[in-house]
N, C-alpha and C positions, 0 to 999 in steps of 0.2 A: 472624427468619425463621420461616415457618410450617412446623413440623415435620410437621404432618398432611398436607402436600402430597407428602411422600415416601412412596412405596409400597414393597411388598416387592420390587419389581423395580428399585429405584433402583441407580444405577451407583456405589455407594459406601456409606458409612455416616455417621450423624450422631454428633456428640460434643457434650456440654454444655459451654458456655463462659460467661464473663462478659465483657461488653463495655460499657464506660462505665457500670459499676456496675449493669448489668442482665443478668439471666440470659437466655441464648439458646442456640441450637444452631448449630454450624458443620458444613458438609458436607465430608467427606474422600473424594475420588474413589478408586475401586479402582485398583490398579496396572495398567499396560498389560502385555500386550495385552488389549484390551477384548472383542474377538470374534475368533474364529479364521478365519472365512471370510465371503465376501460372501453376504448373503441372496439367494437365487435371483431374487426379484422385481426386484432392482436391476441384474441383469446387462445387460439392453438399454440402460439409462440409462448404466451404466458404460462400455459399449462405445462408445456415441455420444459421450460426453464425451472419451474417449481419442482418438477419430478427429478431433474438432474441435480438440483441443489440438495434435495432431500436425500438422494443417493450419496452425494458427497458427504453430507453430514452423517449419514448412517455409516459410511466407510470410516470416518474419523472416530465415531463412537465405538465401532467394532475393534479399533486398535487399542482402546483402553489406555493403559499407561504408556503405550508406545506411540501415542498420537503425535509426539514431537517429531518423529521421523518424517511426517508429512507437513506438519504445521511450520516448523522452522524454515525448511526450504521455501515454502509458499510466502512466508513473511519476508525473507531475504529477497526473493525475486520481486515481490511487490515494492520493497524499498528501492531496489536498484532501478526498476523500470519507472516508477513514479518520478524519481529524480532525473532519469534520462529524458523523460518528456519535457522537463524544464531545462534541459541542456547540460546536466551534470552526468558525465560518463565515467562510471566505475564498473569494473568487471567483478564477477563473483569471486574470482581468484584473489583480487586485491582486497575485497571486503573480508573474505574468510581468513586471509593471512593476517589482516589487521586485528580481527577478533581473537585470533590465536595468540598473538603477542601482547594484546591489550585486553585482557579478560574483563576488566572493569568498564570497558567501553569509553574511556576518557581519551578522546582524540580531538584536540582543538584545531589542528591543521593550520596553525598560525604560520604564515609565510610559505606555505606549501599548498598550492591549489588542489593537487591530487589528494593529499591527506584531508583537505577540507571537504572534498567530495565524499571521501570515505566516511568522515565524521557525520556528514548530512545523512548518509545511508544508515549509519548506526543510530542516529537520532530518530530517524523515521521508525525503525524497529522499536526503539524505546517508547516513542509516542503511541504506537500501536499497543504495546504491552500496557502502558499506563491507561489508555482508553478502555481496554478490557477490564482492568482492575477497577476502574471507576464504575463501569456498567455493572460489574459483578457486585459492587458495593451499593447498588441501587441508585447510583447517580444518574441523572438524566443528561441527555446531550443538549444542555442548555447553554446560554451564553458564557457562563463562568467556566463550564467544562471545555467549551470550544477555545476559550482564551488560554486555559491551562495547557491544552494539547498543542496549541500554536507555540507557546513558550517552550515546551519540550522539543517540538519539531525543529525550532531554530536554535536550540541550545548549543550546537557544535558548529554553527555556520558563522564564519567571520563576517560574511555578507549580511546574514540574517540578523546578527546582533545589532546592526546599525538600523534595522527596520522596525524597532519597537516591538520585540516579541511579546505576545500576550496582551497587546493593546490594540483595540480597533483603531483604524486610521482616522486621522483628523484632517487629512488633506485630500484633494482630488487627485486621482491617479488615472492612468490610461494603460491599456494592454497593447503591447507592440509598439515599435518605433513609429509606425504609421498610424497609431491610434485606431487600430482596427476595431477596438471595443473600448468604450468609456463607461465605466460602471457608475452607480448612483453617487451624487454628491454626499459628503460626509454627514450633512444634516439629515439625510434620509435614512441613515444606517440604523439608528435606534428603533425606529418604527418597523423597518423591514426585518431586523434581527429578532425583535420581539415576536413578530408574526411567524418567522421560521422556527423559533423556539416553541411557540404554541403548537405548530404543526407537528413537531417532534413529540410533544407531550400528549396532545389529544387531537389527532387529525380528524377533521370533520367530513372528509370525502369517503367514498365507498370503494376506493381502490384497494387492490391486493397490496399487502405490505411491501412486496418486492418492487412494485411500480412506485410506491411512495419513496423508496430509497432513491430511485432515479429522478423523481420529481425534486426531491430535496437536494440532490447533487446539483442539478441545474440551478436551482434557486441560490444555493450558496455561491456557485461560481458567478452567477449574474450579479449578486450583491457585492462580491469581491471585498470583504470587510477589512482585510489587513493590507499593509503596505507591500508585503512580500509573503510568499509561501502559500498563497490561496489555492493554487492548483494541487500542490502536494497535500495540503490539509483537506481539501475537498474530497480527494480520492481516499484519504485515510478515513474520513467521516463516512464515506460510502460503505467501506468495509465494516465499520463499527455499527452503523445503523442497520445494515443487513444482519449482523450478528444479533443485535437487540430485537429488531422487529420480526425476524424470521425464527427466533428461538433456537439458534444454532448452538451446538456444544461449545464452539470456540470460533473466533473469526476465521473463516476459511474461503470466503468468496472475495476474490481480488480481481479487479478488472483492468488494472493499469497495463498489463501486457497486451490485452485486447485493444485498449485505447492507443497504445503505442504502435501496434501493428496497423492500425487504421487511424493514424494521428490526424491526417487532413480531414477525414470524415468526422471524427470526434469533434474537432474544432468547428467544422462547418455546421454540424447538426446542432451543437450548442447555440451557435449564432442564429440559426434558422428558427429556433424556438423564439428567440428574442424578436427577430425581424418579421417572421411570418406566423408565429404561433403554431409551429409544426410539432406538436407534442407526439402525435402517433409515430412519426418518423424517428424521433429521438428515442422513444420508448422501445420501438422495434429494434433499433440498433443496440440498445443496452441489454434487452432480453437475449438477443443473439450472442452478445458477449458473455452473458451469464451462462448460457448453454455451453459455449466453447470452453470457457475457463473451468467450469465444473467437470466437463469431460476430460480435459487435459490433466486436471488435478487427480482425478480418479485413476487415470492411466499411470501417472507418476507414482501414486501411492502403491498401486499393485506391483509395479516394477521394483520399487524399493523394498516392499515387504518380501517379495520373492528372493531378492538378493540378500536380505537380512537372514532369511531362513537358511540359505546356502552358506553364509558365513558362520552362522551359529552352529551348523552341523560340523564345522571343521575344528571346533574347540570344545573343551569340556564344558558341560552345562553350567557349572559353577566356577567361581573364581574371578580374578581381575580381568583376565583376557575376555571372558564372556561379557562382563560389564563394559569393558573397553570397546568392544565391537558395537554394543548398543549405543554407546556414546558417539561413535563415529557417524551414526545416521542422523544425529542432531548437530554435531560439530565435526564435519569431515576433514578439517585441517587442524592439526594437533601438534603440540610441542611436548618435550619432556616435562617442562614445568607444569603443563596442564595435568599430566598424569600424577605428578607429585602432589599437586593441590587436591585433586579429586580423591585420591586414595590414601593420602597422608603417608607416602612412602619416600624412601631416599632417592636421590638422583640415579644411583646405580640400579636400583630395582625398577624404577620407572623406565629407564633406558632399555633394560632387558625385556620388559613387557612389550615395548614398542618393537623391538627387534623380532620377537616371536610373531607378532602380527605381520610385520614386514616380510618375514620368511614365508608366510602363507600366501604372499602376493596381494594382500589387501591394502598395503600402504607402500608409498614410495617417497623418497626424499625429494623435496623441491630444491632445484639447483640455485646456488648463489643467494640463499636466504639465511639470514642470521637473526635470532638464534635458530638452531636446527629445527626445521619444520617439515612435517610429513603430511601427505594428503592421501585420502581414499579416493583414487581416481575414478573407479567404477561408480561409486556412490555419486560423485560430483557430476559425472557425465549424464546420469539420469536426472538428478535433482535440479541441475542448472542448465539443462539443454533448452535452447530456444529454436525458433524456426531457422535461424542461421547456423545451427550446430551448437556444440557445447561451448559454453563461455569459459570453460576452465581448461587449461593446458598443463597437464602434469606428466 
């Protein structure tokens, strides 16, 4: 790591280390709180971000029992994008097909790199769900919770299982082949993690809770407490801490897509906090991301709700077909076996129900997929569209 990159304004200090028989420096971030108040220049951005997040939360609350039509696509997109930032490329089509034929989510991916990537995306969603369950059960985002979520996150990764899931690292690690960042030595972890835990439990600064989310995200990434999975877990904790600290109905603020769109800036600004103490620039970047992601989620929700009303108007208000259409907005790729399990009907009946929905133009068969799998293409094009176009080709 280039020690000369760190200025007198750095948000921590450097310590000499030896890693793989080579002398180097590691960065030890200062304990939190990092700053006592919001820089005045950020106040308009902070207020706009809170307004947009409150609107998103209100939109989710207004959906009531139909909130899943927004939340599940957001969670899947978060899982796919957070893994993509780390170099694991899985499409929405691949993930949804795997979910359809593996409803229990058990995909080990042994010997198949692509299935391993799908398994990591599924595990991300499972870790999000587990995190929400723990928070709802009044568990804090303390060290034990963080370790449990890390273990869940790496549960279906053949690579991750070799990196001591659920255990804080006991070795020195470096980020990047060129050691662009060297996190604290392992002997510093206990103190730094205890401080981060205390910040989660009882923050002593006067920052808006949304800003605390972004401060804590930086701190976790700077500490880099595990051998693997730090980036993914850090972004997962960002969503969960926003859920907890902002009092949201459900985790619905996900920034991985924004970080992915601005990946170089994301990495640069994280590093600039370390080297130059540039908290205002980092917070402004995250606030802008919160605004954009909340706006995008609201637009997606409105489009899906409009489409759902259109579909529901085409079938009787009661019966399996109406219930099946509701299900498509949560799981838009479906098999005959899915219908059999959900409604406890025979294969013949389940197949007939799907044919009725298909005749309405709401489903189409995916080619060359076994067992037979159908997709709600219009739902998918709304729910999984990115800046580069739809990720699903049905």
